[in-house]
VMD Tcl script that draws the C-alpha trace (Angstrom):
set ca {
  {80.15 71.55 84.15}
  {79.86 74.93 85.85}
  {82.73 74.21 88.21}
  {85.00 73.32 85.27}
  {84.05 76.54 83.47}
  {84.79 78.62 86.57}
  {88.10 76.83 87.06}
  {89.09 77.50 83.45}
  {88.13 81.17 83.74}
  {90.14 81.48 86.94}
  {93.17 79.93 85.25}
  {92.88 82.41 82.38}
  {92.62 85.35 84.78}
  {95.60 84.06 86.74}
  {97.69 83.74 83.56}
  {96.83 87.30 82.52}
  {97.83 88.61 85.94}
  {101.10 86.72 85.98}
  {102.05 87.97 82.52}
  {101.57 91.64 83.38}
  {104.63 93.81 83.71}
  {104.99 95.86 86.87}
  {104.54 99.61 86.90}
  {107.18 100.03 89.59}
  {109.67 102.78 88.92}
  {112.66 102.74 91.25}
  {113.81 106.12 89.96}
  {110.44 107.70 90.78}
  {110.55 106.38 94.34}
  {114.12 107.58 94.85}
  {113.17 111.08 93.75}
  {110.06 111.05 95.92}
  {112.11 109.98 98.94}
  {114.64 112.75 98.32}
  {111.83 115.33 98.24}
  {110.23 113.89 101.37}
  {113.51 114.05 103.27}
  {113.98 117.66 102.15}
  {110.49 118.54 103.42}
  {111.12 116.78 106.72}
  {114.38 118.63 107.24}
  {112.69 121.96 106.66}
  {109.73 121.35 109.01}
  {111.36 119.30 111.77}
  {112.14 120.88 115.09}
  {114.60 118.15 116.06}
  {117.24 116.41 113.95}
  {116.21 113.16 112.36}
  {117.98 110.26 110.72}
  {116.94 107.70 108.17}
  {117.98 104.09 108.43}
  {117.65 101.84 105.42}
  {117.28 98.25 106.48}
  {118.33 95.30 104.32}
  {115.51 93.35 102.71}
  {114.12 90.46 104.71}
  {115.52 87.10 103.69}
  {112.06 85.82 102.80}
  {111.23 88.85 100.66}
  {110.51 87.73 97.09}
  {111.01 91.17 95.52}
  {113.99 92.43 97.57}
  {112.01 95.29 99.03}
  {113.86 97.85 101.12}
  {112.51 98.85 104.51}
  {113.08 102.31 105.92}
  {112.89 103.29 109.59}
  {112.51 106.96 110.36}
  {113.68 108.18 113.77}
  {112.87 111.62 115.07}
}
mol new
graphics top color blue
foreach p $ca { graphics top sphere $p radius 0.5 }
foreach p [lrange $ca 0 end-1] q [lrange $ca 1 end] { graphics top cylinder $p $q radius 0.2 }
display resetview
């Protein structure tokens, strides 16, 4: 009986988590990146470049990876 109750509670928790909307704001991250690059340019002794890599093929949310070279 206890195992069934725990299983039911876990299912309910899982459903609540799956139904939540994300708090991800692409616009916020773009602005933050622009500011960060501006700060880096002003404090860097040597030139730098940013390389945006395509998302990995197995990435479920199409995340973008960034390599920073100094």
